[in-house]
mmCIF file of the protein (N, C-alpha, C, O) and its ligand, coordinates in Angstrom:
data_MODEL
# 
_entry.id   MODEL 
# 
loop_
_entity.id 
_entity.type 
_entity.pdbx_number_of_molecules 
1 polymer     1 
2 non-polymer 1 
# 
_entity_poly.entity_id                      1 
_entity_poly.type                           'polypeptide(L)' 
_entity_poly.nstd_linkage                   no 
_entity_poly.nstd_monomer                   no 
_entity_poly.pdbx_seq_one_letter_code       METTCPECEATISLNADTVEGEIVTCPDCGVELEVVSVNPPELALAPEVGEDWGE 
_entity_poly.pdbx_seq_one_letter_code_can   METTCPECEATISLNADTVEGEIVTCPDCGVELEVVSVNPPELALAPEVGEDWGE 
_entity_poly.pdbx_strand_id                 A 
# 
loop_
_entity_poly_seq.entity_id 
_entity_poly_seq.num 
_entity_poly_seq.mon_id 
_entity_poly_seq.hetero 
1 1  MET n 
1 2  GLU n 
1 3  THR n 
1 4  THR n 
1 5  CYS n 
1 6  PRO n 
1 7  GLU n 
1 8  CYS n 
1 9  GLU n 
1 10 ALA n 
1 11 THR n 
1 12 ILE n 
1 13 SER n 
1 14 LEU n 
1 15 ASN n 
1 16 ALA n 
1 17 ASP n 
1 18 THR n 
1 19 VAL n 
1 20 GLU n 
1 21 GLY n 
1 22 GLU n 
1 23 ILE n 
1 24 VAL n 
1 25 THR n 
1 26 CYS n 
1 27 PRO n 
1 28 ASP n 
1 29 CYS n 
1 30 GLY n 
1 31 VAL n 
1 32 GLU n 
1 33 LEU n 
1 34 GLU n 
1 35 VAL n 
1 36 VAL n 
1 37 SER n 
1 38 VAL n 
1 39 ASN n 
1 40 PRO n 
1 41 PRO n 
1 42 GLU n 
1 43 LEU n 
1 44 ALA n 
1 45 LEU n 
1 46 ALA n 
1 47 PRO n 
1 48 GLU n 
1 49 VAL n 
1 50 GLY n 
1 51 GLU n 
1 52 ASP n 
1 53 TRP n 
1 54 GLY n 
1 55 GLU n 
# 
loop_
_struct_asym.id 
_struct_asym.entity_id 
A 1 
B 2 
# 
loop_
_chem_comp.id 
_chem_comp.type 
_chem_comp.mon_nstd_flag 
ALA 'L-peptide linking' y 
ASN 'L-peptide linking' y 
ASP 'L-peptide linking' y 
CYS 'L-peptide linking' y 
GLU 'L-peptide linking' y 
GLY 'peptide linking'   y 
ILE 'L-peptide linking' y 
LEU 'L-peptide linking' y 
MET 'L-peptide linking' y 
PRO 'L-peptide linking' y 
SER 'L-peptide linking' y 
THR 'L-peptide linking' y 
TRP 'L-peptide linking' y 
VAL 'L-peptide linking' y 
ZN  non-polymer         . 
# 
_pdbx_entity_nonpoly.entity_id   2 
_pdbx_entity_nonpoly.name        ? 
_pdbx_entity_nonpoly.comp_id     ZN 
# 
_pdbx_nonpoly_scheme.asym_id         B 
_pdbx_nonpoly_scheme.entity_id       2 
_pdbx_nonpoly_scheme.mon_id          ZN 
_pdbx_nonpoly_scheme.ndb_seq_num     1 
_pdbx_nonpoly_scheme.pdb_seq_num     101 
_pdbx_nonpoly_scheme.auth_seq_num    101 
_pdbx_nonpoly_scheme.pdb_mon_id      ZN 
_pdbx_nonpoly_scheme.auth_mon_id     ZN 
_pdbx_nonpoly_scheme.pdb_strand_id   A 
_pdbx_nonpoly_scheme.pdb_ins_code    . 
# 
loop_
_atom_site.group_PDB 
_atom_site.id 
_atom_site.type_symbol 
_atom_site.label_atom_id 
_atom_site.label_alt_id 
_atom_site.label_comp_id 
_atom_site.label_asym_id 
_atom_site.label_entity_id 
_atom_site.label_seq_id 
_atom_site.pdbx_PDB_ins_code 
_atom_site.Cartn_x 
_atom_site.Cartn_y 
_atom_site.Cartn_z 
_atom_site.occupancy 
_atom_site.B_iso_or_equiv 
_atom_site.pdbx_formal_charge 
_atom_site.auth_seq_id 
_atom_site.auth_comp_id 
_atom_site.auth_asym_id 
_atom_site.auth_atom_id 
_atom_site.pdbx_PDB_model_num 
ATOM   1   N  N  . MET A 1 1  ? 0.842  -1.189 0.000  1.00 0.00 ? 1   MET A N  1 
ATOM   2   C  CA . MET A 1 1  ? 0.000  0.000  0.000  1.00 0.00 ? 1   MET A CA 1 
ATOM   3   C  C  . MET A 1 1  ? 0.885  1.250  0.000  1.00 0.00 ? 1   MET A C  1 
ATOM   4   O  O  . MET A 1 1  ? 2.027  1.239  0.460  1.00 0.00 ? 1   MET A O  1 
ATOM   5   N  N  . GLU A 1 2  ? 0.327  2.283  -0.516 1.00 0.00 ? 2   GLU A N  1 
ATOM   6   C  CA . GLU A 1 2  ? 1.098  3.520  -0.624 1.00 0.00 ? 2   GLU A CA 1 
ATOM   7   C  C  . GLU A 1 2  ? 0.337  4.675  0.001  1.00 0.00 ? 2   GLU A C  1 
ATOM   8   O  O  . GLU A 1 2  ? -0.893 4.706  0.000  1.00 0.00 ? 2   GLU A O  1 
ATOM   9   N  N  . THR A 1 3  ? 1.092  5.619  0.533  1.00 0.00 ? 3   THR A N  1 
ATOM   10  C  CA . THR A 1 3  ? 0.500  6.841  1.056  1.00 0.00 ? 3   THR A CA 1 
ATOM   11  C  C  . THR A 1 3  ? 1.482  7.980  0.801  1.00 0.00 ? 3   THR A C  1 
ATOM   12  O  O  . THR A 1 3  ? 2.509  7.795  0.149  1.00 0.00 ? 3   THR A O  1 
ATOM   13  N  N  . THR A 1 4  ? 1.161  9.123  1.307  1.00 0.00 ? 4   THR A N  1 
ATOM   14  C  CA . THR A 1 4  ? 1.961  10.300 1.000  1.00 0.00 ? 4   THR A CA 1 
ATOM   15  C  C  . THR A 1 4  ? 2.571  10.893 2.266  1.00 0.00 ? 4   THR A C  1 
ATOM   16  O  O  . THR A 1 4  ? 1.917  10.980 3.305  1.00 0.00 ? 4   THR A O  1 
ATOM   17  N  N  . CYS A 1 5  ? 3.822  11.296 2.163  1.00 0.00 ? 5   CYS A N  1 
ATOM   18  C  CA . CYS A 1 5  ? 4.490  11.953 3.273  1.00 0.00 ? 5   CYS A CA 1 
ATOM   19  C  C  . CYS A 1 5  ? 3.830  13.305 3.537  1.00 0.00 ? 5   CYS A C  1 
ATOM   20  O  O  . CYS A 1 5  ? 3.708  14.121 2.624  1.00 0.00 ? 5   CYS A O  1 
ATOM   21  N  N  . PRO A 1 6  ? 3.398  13.550 4.791  1.00 0.00 ? 6   PRO A N  1 
ATOM   22  C  CA . PRO A 1 6  ? 2.760  14.837 5.100  1.00 0.00 ? 6   PRO A CA 1 
ATOM   23  C  C  . PRO A 1 6  ? 3.756  15.996 5.100  1.00 0.00 ? 6   PRO A C  1 
ATOM   24  O  O  . PRO A 1 6  ? 3.360  17.161 5.095  1.00 0.00 ? 6   PRO A O  1 
ATOM   25  N  N  . GLU A 1 7  ? 5.032  15.675 5.106  1.00 0.00 ? 7   GLU A N  1 
ATOM   26  C  CA . GLU A 1 7  ? 6.044  16.717 5.160  1.00 0.00 ? 7   GLU A CA 1 
ATOM   27  C  C  . GLU A 1 7  ? 6.438  17.181 3.754  1.00 0.00 ? 7   GLU A C  1 
ATOM   28  O  O  . GLU A 1 7  ? 6.487  18.380 3.483  1.00 0.00 ? 7   GLU A O  1 
ATOM   29  N  N  . CYS A 1 8  ? 6.716  16.224 2.865  1.00 0.00 ? 8   CYS A N  1 
ATOM   30  C  CA . CYS A 1 8  ? 7.243  16.597 1.548  1.00 0.00 ? 8   CYS A CA 1 
ATOM   31  C  C  . CYS A 1 8  ? 6.389  16.062 0.402  1.00 0.00 ? 8   CYS A C  1 
ATOM   32  O  O  . CYS A 1 8  ? 6.692  16.303 -0.766 1.00 0.00 ? 8   CYS A O  1 
ATOM   33  N  N  . GLU A 1 9  ? 5.322  15.335 0.735  1.00 0.00 ? 9   GLU A N  1 
ATOM   34  C  CA . GLU A 1 9  ? 4.380  14.819 -0.253 1.00 0.00 ? 9   GLU A CA 1 
ATOM   35  C  C  . GLU A 1 9  ? 4.978  13.762 -1.170 1.00 0.00 ? 9   GLU A C  1 
ATOM   36  O  O  . GLU A 1 9  ? 4.432  13.489 -2.239 1.00 0.00 ? 9   GLU A O  1 
ATOM   37  N  N  . ALA A 1 10 ? 6.094  13.165 -0.764 1.00 0.00 ? 10  ALA A N  1 
ATOM   38  C  CA . ALA A 1 10 ? 6.632  12.033 -1.514 1.00 0.00 ? 10  ALA A CA 1 
ATOM   39  C  C  . ALA A 1 10 ? 5.732  10.823 -1.300 1.00 0.00 ? 10  ALA A C  1 
ATOM   40  O  O  . ALA A 1 10 ? 5.081  10.695 -0.263 1.00 0.00 ? 10  ALA A O  1 
ATOM   41  N  N  . THR A 1 11 ? 5.705  9.947  -2.284 1.00 0.00 ? 11  THR A N  1 
ATOM   42  C  CA . THR A 1 11 ? 4.950  8.706  -2.139 1.00 0.00 ? 11  THR A CA 1 
ATOM   43  C  C  . THR A 1 11 ? 5.763  7.717  -1.313 1.00 0.00 ? 11  THR A C  1 
ATOM   44  O  O  . THR A 1 11 ? 6.937  7.478  -1.596 1.00 0.00 ? 11  THR A O  1 
ATOM   45  N  N  . ILE A 1 12 ? 5.144  7.155  -0.311 1.00 0.00 ? 12  ILE A N  1 
ATOM   46  C  CA . ILE A 1 12 ? 5.808  6.200  0.571  1.00 0.00 ? 12  ILE A CA 1 
ATOM   47  C  C  . ILE A 1 12 ? 5.084  4.859  0.480  1.00 0.00 ? 12  ILE A C  1 
ATOM   48  O  O  . ILE A 1 12 ? 3.863  4.785  0.616  1.00 0.00 ? 12  ILE A O  1 
ATOM   49  N  N  . SER A 1 13 ? 5.858  3.810  0.248  1.00 0.00 ? 13  SER A N  1 
ATOM   50  C  CA . SER A 1 13 ? 5.283  2.472  0.224  1.00 0.00 ? 13  SER A CA 1 
ATOM   51  C  C  . SER A 1 13 ? 5.365  1.858  1.618  1.00 0.00 ? 13  SER A C  1 
ATOM   52  O  O  . SER A 1 13 ? 6.417  1.867  2.256  1.00 0.00 ? 13  SER A O  1 
ATOM   53  N  N  . LEU A 1 14 ? 4.250  1.333  2.071  1.00 0.00 ? 14  LEU A N  1 
ATOM   54  C  CA . LEU A 1 14 ? 4.221  0.676  3.377  1.00 0.00 ? 14  LEU A CA 1 
ATOM   55  C  C  . LEU A 1 14 ? 4.154  -0.830 3.173  1.00 0.00 ? 14  LEU A C  1 
ATOM   56  O  O  . LEU A 1 14 ? 3.490  -1.321 2.260  1.00 0.00 ? 14  LEU A O  1 
ATOM   57  N  N  . ASN A 1 15 ? 4.854  -1.552 4.041  1.00 0.00 ? 15  ASN A N  1 
ATOM   58  C  CA . ASN A 1 15 ? 4.771  -3.003 3.982  1.00 0.00 ? 15  ASN A CA 1 
ATOM   59  C  C  . ASN A 1 15 ? 3.348  -3.456 4.288  1.00 0.00 ? 15  ASN A C  1 
ATOM   60  O  O  . ASN A 1 15 ? 2.606  -2.774 4.994  1.00 0.00 ? 15  ASN A O  1 
ATOM   61  N  N  . ALA A 1 16 ? 2.982  -4.603 3.753  1.00 0.00 ? 16  ALA A N  1 
ATOM   62  C  CA . ALA A 1 16 ? 1.633  -5.123 3.965  1.00 0.00 ? 16  ALA A CA 1 
ATOM   63  C  C  . ALA A 1 16 ? 1.373  -5.440 5.424  1.00 0.00 ? 16  ALA A C  1 
ATOM   64  O  O  . ALA A 1 16 ? 0.224  -5.470 5.865  1.00 0.00 ? 16  ALA A O  1 
ATOM   65  N  N  . ASP A 1 17 ? 2.456  -5.681 6.183  1.00 0.00 ? 17  ASP A N  1 
ATOM   66  C  CA . ASP A 1 17 ? 2.278  -6.021 7.594  1.00 0.00 ? 17  ASP A CA 1 
ATOM   67  C  C  . ASP A 1 17 ? 2.455  -4.824 8.512  1.00 0.00 ? 17  ASP A C  1 
ATOM   68  O  O  . ASP A 1 17 ? 2.591  -4.979 9.726  1.00 0.00 ? 17  ASP A O  1 
ATOM   69  N  N  . THR A 1 18 ? 2.455  -3.625 7.931  1.00 0.00 ? 18  THR A N  1 
ATOM   70  C  CA . THR A 1 18 ? 2.552  -2.415 8.742  1.00 0.00 ? 18  THR A CA 1 
ATOM   71  C  C  . THR A 1 18 ? 1.337  -2.309 9.662  1.00 0.00 ? 18  THR A C  1 
ATOM   72  O  O  . THR A 1 18 ? 0.208  -2.592 9.262  1.00 0.00 ? 18  THR A O  1 
ATOM   73  N  N  . VAL A 1 19 ? 1.590  -1.899 10.887 1.00 0.00 ? 19  VAL A N  1 
ATOM   74  C  CA . VAL A 1 19 ? 0.510  -1.781 11.862 1.00 0.00 ? 19  VAL A CA 1 
ATOM   75  C  C  . VAL A 1 19 ? 0.410  -0.341 12.355 1.00 0.00 ? 19  VAL A C  1 
ATOM   76  O  O  . VAL A 1 19 ? 1.361  0.433  12.243 1.00 0.00 ? 19  VAL A O  1 
ATOM   77  N  N  . GLU A 1 20 ? -0.743 0.003  12.897 1.00 0.00 ? 20  GLU A N  1 
ATOM   78  C  CA . GLU A 1 20 ? -0.925 1.328  13.474 1.00 0.00 ? 20  GLU A CA 1 
ATOM   79  C  C  . GLU A 1 20 ? 0.069  1.563  14.600 1.00 0.00 ? 20  GLU A C  1 
ATOM   80  O  O  . GLU A 1 20 ? 0.336  0.670  15.404 1.00 0.00 ? 20  GLU A O  1 
ATOM   81  N  N  . GLY A 1 21 ? 0.607  2.759  14.647 1.00 0.00 ? 21  GLY A N  1 
ATOM   82  C  CA . GLY A 1 21 ? 1.546  3.097  15.693 1.00 0.00 ? 21  GLY A CA 1 
ATOM   83  C  C  . GLY A 1 21 ? 2.991  2.870  15.292 1.00 0.00 ? 21  GLY A C  1 
ATOM   84  O  O  . GLY A 1 21 ? 3.913  3.293  15.990 1.00 0.00 ? 21  GLY A O  1 
ATOM   85  N  N  . GLU A 1 22 ? 3.187  2.199  14.160 1.00 0.00 ? 22  GLU A N  1 
ATOM   86  C  CA . GLU A 1 22 ? 4.540  1.948  13.694 1.00 0.00 ? 22  GLU A CA 1 
ATOM   87  C  C  . GLU A 1 22 ? 5.176  3.257  13.219 1.00 0.00 ? 22  GLU A C  1 
ATOM   88  O  O  . GLU A 1 22 ? 4.496  4.139  12.693 1.00 0.00 ? 22  GLU A O  1 
ATOM   89  N  N  . ILE A 1 23 ? 6.482  3.363  13.413 1.00 0.00 ? 23  ILE A N  1 
ATOM   90  C  CA . ILE A 1 23 ? 7.209  4.542  12.957 1.00 0.00 ? 23  ILE A CA 1 
ATOM   91  C  C  . ILE A 1 23 ? 7.968  4.185  11.684 1.00 0.00 ? 23  ILE A C  1 
ATOM   92  O  O  . ILE A 1 23 ? 8.732  3.220  11.650 1.00 0.00 ? 23  ILE A O  1 
ATOM   93  N  N  . VAL A 1 24 ? 7.748  4.967  10.654 1.00 0.00 ? 24  VAL A N  1 
ATOM   94  C  CA . VAL A 1 24 ? 8.473  4.769  9.407  1.00 0.00 ? 24  VAL A CA 1 
ATOM   95  C  C  . VAL A 1 24 ? 9.235  6.051  9.086  1.00 0.00 ? 24  VAL A C  1 
ATOM   96  O  O  . VAL A 1 24 ? 8.880  7.138  9.542  1.00 0.00 ? 24  VAL A O  1 
ATOM   97  N  N  . THR A 1 25 ? 10.268 5.898  8.307  1.00 0.00 ? 25  THR A N  1 
ATOM   98  C  CA . THR A 1 25 ? 11.055 7.061  7.920  1.00 0.00 ? 25  THR A CA 1 
ATOM   99  C  C  . THR A 1 25 ? 10.838 7.357  6.445  1.00 0.00 ? 25  THR A C  1 
ATOM   100 O  O  . THR A 1 25 ? 10.925 6.467  5.600  1.00 0.00 ? 25  THR A O  1 
ATOM   101 N  N  . CYS A 1 26 ? 10.556 8.607  6.152  1.00 0.00 ? 26  CYS A N  1 
ATOM   102 C  CA . CYS A 1 26 ? 10.380 9.005  4.766  1.00 0.00 ? 26  CYS A CA 1 
ATOM   103 C  C  . CYS A 1 26 ? 11.715 8.868  4.035  1.00 0.00 ? 26  CYS A C  1 
ATOM   104 O  O  . CYS A 1 26 ? 12.716 9.441  4.465  1.00 0.00 ? 26  CYS A O  1 
ATOM   105 N  N  . PRO A 1 27 ? 11.737 8.113  2.931  1.00 0.00 ? 27  PRO A N  1 
ATOM   106 C  CA . PRO A 1 27 ? 12.994 7.933  2.200  1.00 0.00 ? 27  PRO A CA 1 
ATOM   107 C  C  . PRO A 1 27 ? 13.426 9.203  1.468  1.00 0.00 ? 27  PRO A C  1 
ATOM   108 O  O  . PRO A 1 27 ? 14.567 9.312  1.018  1.00 0.00 ? 27  PRO A O  1 
ATOM   109 N  N  . ASP A 1 28 ? 12.534 10.131 1.359  1.00 0.00 ? 28  ASP A N  1 
ATOM   110 C  CA . ASP A 1 28 ? 12.823 11.336 0.592  1.00 0.00 ? 28  ASP A CA 1 
ATOM   111 C  C  . ASP A 1 28 ? 13.383 12.448 1.466  1.00 0.00 ? 28  ASP A C  1 
ATOM   112 O  O  . ASP A 1 28 ? 14.433 13.010 1.156  1.00 0.00 ? 28  ASP A O  1 
ATOM   113 N  N  . CYS A 1 29 ? 12.685 12.776 2.567  1.00 0.00 ? 29  CYS A N  1 
ATOM   114 C  CA . CYS A 1 29 ? 13.118 13.878 3.420  1.00 0.00 ? 29  CYS A CA 1 
ATOM   115 C  C  . CYS A 1 29 ? 13.674 13.397 4.754  1.00 0.00 ? 29  CYS A C  1 
ATOM   116 O  O  . CYS A 1 29 ? 14.248 14.184 5.507  1.00 0.00 ? 29  CYS A O  1 
ATOM   117 N  N  . GLY A 1 30 ? 13.505 12.099 5.054  1.00 0.00 ? 30  GLY A N  1 
ATOM   118 C  CA . GLY A 1 30 ? 14.108 11.536 6.251  1.00 0.00 ? 30  GLY A CA 1 
ATOM   119 C  C  . GLY A 1 30 ? 13.348 11.782 7.535  1.00 0.00 ? 30  GLY A C  1 
ATOM   120 O  O  . GLY A 1 30 ? 13.818 11.420 8.613  1.00 0.00 ? 30  GLY A O  1 
ATOM   121 N  N  . VAL A 1 31 ? 12.176 12.394 7.435  1.00 0.00 ? 31  VAL A N  1 
ATOM   122 C  CA . VAL A 1 31 ? 11.409 12.672 8.641  1.00 0.00 ? 31  VAL A CA 1 
ATOM   123 C  C  . VAL A 1 31 ? 10.795 11.373 9.170  1.00 0.00 ? 31  VAL A C  1 
ATOM   124 O  O  . VAL A 1 31 ? 10.490 10.463 8.399  1.00 0.00 ? 31  VAL A O  1 
ATOM   125 N  N  . GLU A 1 32 ? 10.617 11.296 10.487 1.00 0.00 ? 32  GLU A N  1 
ATOM   126 C  CA . GLU A 1 32 ? 9.983  10.132 11.079 1.00 0.00 ? 32  GLU A CA 1 
ATOM   127 C  C  . GLU A 1 32 ? 8.478  10.327 11.098 1.00 0.00 ? 32  GLU A C  1 
ATOM   128 O  O  . GLU A 1 32 ? 7.967  11.379 11.484 1.00 0.00 ? 32  GLU A O  1 
ATOM   129 N  N  . LEU A 1 33 ? 7.785  9.281  10.670 1.00 0.00 ? 33  LEU A N  1 
ATOM   130 C  CA . LEU A 1 33 ? 6.337  9.358  10.541 1.00 0.00 ? 33  LEU A CA 1 
ATOM   131 C  C  . LEU A 1 33 ? 5.683  8.217  11.299 1.00 0.00 ? 33  LEU A C  1 
ATOM   132 O  O  . LEU A 1 33 ? 6.162  7.083  11.272 1.00 0.00 ? 33  LEU A O  1 
ATOM   133 N  N  . GLU A 1 34 ? 4.587  8.527  11.974 1.00 0.00 ? 34  GLU A N  1 
ATOM   134 C  CA . GLU A 1 34 ? 3.840  7.504  12.674 1.00 0.00 ? 34  GLU A CA 1 
ATOM   135 C  C  . GLU A 1 34 ? 2.656  7.073  11.822 1.00 0.00 ? 34  GLU A C  1 
ATOM   136 O  O  . GLU A 1 34 ? 1.945  7.899  11.250 1.00 0.00 ? 34  GLU A O  1 
ATOM   137 N  N  . VAL A 1 35 ? 2.464  5.769  11.752 1.00 0.00 ? 35  VAL A N  1 
ATOM   138 C  CA . VAL A 1 35 ? 1.310  5.244  11.033 1.00 0.00 ? 35  VAL A CA 1 
ATOM   139 C  C  . VAL A 1 35 ? 0.083  5.401  11.924 1.00 0.00 ? 35  VAL A C  1 
ATOM   140 O  O  . VAL A 1 35 ? -0.055 4.706  12.931 1.00 0.00 ? 35  VAL A O  1 
ATOM   141 N  N  . VAL A 1 36 ? -0.791 6.303  11.554 1.00 0.00 ? 36  VAL A N  1 
ATOM   142 C  CA . VAL A 1 36 ? -1.968 6.560  12.383 1.00 0.00 ? 36  VAL A CA 1 
ATOM   143 C  C  . VAL A 1 36 ? -3.174 5.753  11.915 1.00 0.00 ? 36  VAL A C  1 
ATOM   144 O  O  . VAL A 1 36 ? -4.155 5.602  12.643 1.00 0.00 ? 36  VAL A O  1 
ATOM   145 N  N  . SER A 1 37 ? -3.088 5.239  10.691 1.00 0.00 ? 37  SER A N  1 
ATOM   146 C  CA . SER A 1 37 ? -4.161 4.411  10.156 1.00 0.00 ? 37  SER A CA 1 
ATOM   147 C  C  . SER A 1 37 ? -3.581 3.568  9.045  1.00 0.00 ? 37  SER A C  1 
ATOM   148 O  O  . SER A 1 37 ? -2.686 4.013  8.326  1.00 0.00 ? 37  SER A O  1 
ATOM   149 N  N  . VAL A 1 38 ? -4.084 2.348  8.897  1.00 0.00 ? 38  VAL A N  1 
ATOM   150 C  CA . VAL A 1 38 ? -3.611 1.496  7.803  1.00 0.00 ? 38  VAL A CA 1 
ATOM   151 C  C  . VAL A 1 38 ? -4.682 1.282  6.733  1.00 0.00 ? 38  VAL A C  1 
ATOM   152 O  O  . VAL A 1 38 ? -4.387 0.822  5.630  1.00 0.00 ? 38  VAL A O  1 
ATOM   153 N  N  . ASN A 1 39 ? -5.904 1.615  7.065  1.00 0.00 ? 39  ASN A N  1 
ATOM   154 C  CA . ASN A 1 39 ? -6.976 1.438  6.074  1.00 0.00 ? 39  ASN A CA 1 
ATOM   155 C  C  . ASN A 1 39 ? -7.969 2.580  6.190  1.00 0.00 ? 39  ASN A C  1 
ATOM   156 O  O  . ASN A 1 39 ? -8.916 2.480  6.969  1.00 0.00 ? 39  ASN A O  1 
ATOM   157 N  N  . PRO A 1 40 ? -7.786 3.660  5.443  1.00 0.00 ? 40  PRO A N  1 
ATOM   158 C  CA . PRO A 1 40 ? -6.719 3.833  4.460  1.00 0.00 ? 40  PRO A CA 1 
ATOM   159 C  C  . PRO A 1 40 ? -5.392 4.172  5.123  1.00 0.00 ? 40  PRO A C  1 
ATOM   160 O  O  . PRO A 1 40 ? -5.370 4.683  6.243  1.00 0.00 ? 40  PRO A O  1 
ATOM   161 N  N  . PRO A 1 41 ? -4.284 3.892  4.440  1.00 0.00 ? 41  PRO A N  1 
ATOM   162 C  CA . PRO A 1 41 ? -2.981 4.230  5.008  1.00 0.00 ? 41  PRO A CA 1 
ATOM   163 C  C  . PRO A 1 41 ? -2.821 5.730  5.180  1.00 0.00 ? 41  PRO A C  1 
ATOM   164 O  O  . PRO A 1 41 ? -3.022 6.514  4.253  1.00 0.00 ? 41  PRO A O  1 
ATOM   165 N  N  . GLU A 1 42 ? -2.452 6.103  6.402  1.00 0.00 ? 42  GLU A N  1 
ATOM   166 C  CA . GLU A 1 42 ? -2.297 7.525  6.701  1.00 0.00 ? 42  GLU A CA 1 
ATOM   167 C  C  . GLU A 1 42 ? -1.125 7.718  7.653  1.00 0.00 ? 42  GLU A C  1 
ATOM   168 O  O  . GLU A 1 42 ? -0.956 6.966  8.613  1.00 0.00 ? 42  GLU A O  1 
ATOM   169 N  N  . LEU A 1 43 ? -0.328 8.727  7.375  1.00 0.00 ? 43  LEU A N  1 
ATOM   170 C  CA . LEU A 1 43 ? 0.845  9.004  8.198  1.00 0.00 ? 43  LEU A CA 1 
ATOM   171 C  C  . LEU A 1 43 ? 0.731  10.375 8.835  1.00 0.00 ? 43  LEU A C  1 
ATOM   172 O  O  . LEU A 1 43 ? 0.109  11.282 8.284  1.00 0.00 ? 43  LEU A O  1 
ATOM   173 N  N  . ALA A 1 44 ? 1.342  10.513 10.006 1.00 0.00 ? 44  ALA A N  1 
ATOM   174 C  CA . ALA A 1 44 ? 1.437  11.815 10.663 1.00 0.00 ? 44  ALA A CA 1 
ATOM   175 C  C  . ALA A 1 44 ? 2.864  11.979 11.146 1.00 0.00 ? 44  ALA A C  1 
ATOM   176 O  O  . ALA A 1 44 ? 3.567  10.993 11.371 1.00 0.00 ? 44  ALA A O  1 
ATOM   177 N  N  . LEU A 1 45 ? 3.284  13.192 11.301 1.00 0.00 ? 45  LEU A N  1 
ATOM   178 C  CA . LEU A 1 45 ? 4.618  13.446 11.820 1.00 0.00 ? 45  LEU A CA 1 
ATOM   179 C  C  . LEU A 1 45 ? 4.750  12.831 13.207 1.00 0.00 ? 45  LEU A C  1 
ATOM   180 O  O  . LEU A 1 45 ? 3.903  13.044 14.075 1.00 0.00 ? 45  LEU A O  1 
ATOM   181 N  N  . ALA A 1 46 ? 5.807  12.074 13.404 1.00 0.00 ? 46  ALA A N  1 
ATOM   182 C  CA . ALA A 1 46 ? 6.029  11.442 14.702 1.00 0.00 ? 46  ALA A CA 1 
ATOM   183 C  C  . ALA A 1 46 ? 6.444  12.492 15.717 1.00 0.00 ? 46  ALA A C  1 
ATOM   184 O  O  . ALA A 1 46 ? 7.073  13.492 15.370 1.00 0.00 ? 46  ALA A O  1 
ATOM   185 N  N  . PRO A 1 47 ? 6.088  12.257 16.975 1.00 0.00 ? 47  PRO A N  1 
ATOM   186 C  CA . PRO A 1 47 ? 6.520  13.189 18.021 1.00 0.00 ? 47  PRO A CA 1 
ATOM   187 C  C  . PRO A 1 47 ? 8.041  13.255 18.065 1.00 0.00 ? 47  PRO A C  1 
ATOM   188 O  O  . PRO A 1 47 ? 8.724  12.249 17.872 1.00 0.00 ? 47  PRO A O  1 
ATOM   189 N  N  . GLU A 1 48 ? 8.552  14.424 18.317 1.00 0.00 ? 48  GLU A N  1 
ATOM   190 C  CA . GLU A 1 48 ? 10.000 14.575 18.432 1.00 0.00 ? 48  GLU A CA 1 
ATOM   191 C  C  . GLU A 1 48 ? 10.498 13.750 19.616 1.00 0.00 ? 48  GLU A C  1 
ATOM   192 O  O  . GLU A 1 48 ? 9.901  13.748 20.693 1.00 0.00 ? 48  GLU A O  1 
ATOM   193 N  N  . VAL A 1 49 ? 11.597 13.058 19.389 1.00 0.00 ? 49  VAL A N  1 
ATOM   194 C  CA . VAL A 1 49 ? 12.191 12.308 20.491 1.00 0.00 ? 49  VAL A CA 1 
ATOM   195 C  C  . VAL A 1 49 ? 13.296 13.140 21.125 1.00 0.00 ? 49  VAL A C  1 
ATOM   196 O  O  . VAL A 1 49 ? 13.778 14.109 20.538 1.00 0.00 ? 49  VAL A O  1 
ATOM   197 N  N  . GLY A 1 50 ? 13.677 12.759 22.296 1.00 0.00 ? 50  GLY A N  1 
ATOM   198 C  CA . GLY A 1 50 ? 14.772 13.439 22.963 1.00 0.00 ? 50  GLY A CA 1 
ATOM   199 C  C  . GLY A 1 50 ? 14.328 14.629 23.792 1.00 0.00 ? 50  GLY A C  1 
ATOM   200 O  O  . GLY A 1 50 ? 15.158 15.374 24.313 1.00 0.00 ? 50  GLY A O  1 
ATOM   201 N  N  . GLU A 1 51 ? 13.028 14.806 23.913 1.00 0.00 ? 51  GLU A N  1 
ATOM   202 C  CA . GLU A 1 51 ? 12.553 15.893 24.741 1.00 0.00 ? 51  GLU A CA 1 
ATOM   203 C  C  . GLU A 1 51 ? 12.590 15.501 26.212 1.00 0.00 ? 51  GLU A C  1 
ATOM   204 O  O  . GLU A 1 51 ? 12.623 14.319 26.557 1.00 0.00 ? 51  GLU A O  1 
ATOM   205 N  N  . ASP A 1 52 ? 12.583 16.503 27.060 1.00 0.00 ? 52  ASP A N  1 
ATOM   206 C  CA . ASP A 1 52 ? 12.526 16.255 28.490 1.00 0.00 ? 52  ASP A CA 1 
ATOM   207 C  C  . ASP A 1 52 ? 11.075 15.974 28.864 1.00 0.00 ? 52  ASP A C  1 
ATOM   208 O  O  . ASP A 1 52 ? 10.205 16.833 28.722 1.00 0.00 ? 52  ASP A O  1 
ATOM   209 N  N  . TRP A 1 53 ? 10.831 14.768 29.339 1.00 0.00 ? 53  TRP A N  1 
ATOM   210 C  CA . TRP A 1 53 ? 9.465  14.387 29.653 1.00 0.00 ? 53  TRP A CA 1 
ATOM   211 C  C  . TRP A 1 53 ? 9.073  14.780 31.080 1.00 0.00 ? 53  TRP A C  1 
ATOM   212 O  O  . TRP A 1 53 ? 7.995  14.416 31.550 1.00 0.00 ? 53  TRP A O  1 
ATOM   213 N  N  . GLY A 1 54 ? 9.933  15.510 31.757 1.00 0.00 ? 54  GLY A N  1 
ATOM   214 C  CA . GLY A 1 54 ? 9.565  16.047 33.047 1.00 0.00 ? 54  GLY A CA 1 
ATOM   215 C  C  . GLY A 1 54 ? 9.935  15.157 34.216 1.00 0.00 ? 54  GLY A C  1 
ATOM   216 O  O  . GLY A 1 54 ? 9.494  15.399 35.340 1.00 0.00 ? 54  GLY A O  1 
ATOM   217 N  N  . GLU A 1 55 ? 10.738 14.135 33.973 1.00 0.00 ? 55  GLU A N  1 
ATOM   218 C  CA . GLU A 1 55 ? 11.133 13.279 35.076 1.00 0.00 ? 55  GLU A CA 1 
ATOM   219 C  C  . GLU A 1 55 ? 12.369 13.815 35.775 1.00 0.00 ? 55  GLU A C  1 
ATOM   220 O  O  . GLU A 1 55 ? 12.844 13.212 36.738 1.00 0.00 ? 55  GLU A O  1 
HETATM 221 ZN ZN . ZN  B 2 .  ? 9.021  13.228 3.305  1.00 0.00 2 101 ZN  A ZN 1 
# 
């Protein structure tokens, strides 16, 4: 299945076994994307990592 990068609008192919919540990397711009839906396939920008979570 294919969907579009929300950052650069490149076409991204997802594996058939991709599941919701999985993080994929855009091969075009390198941004990390979270799979928010698989039917239809939809991606959202993943939360930035490395932030201080307040602990
Ligand atoms: Zn991209």
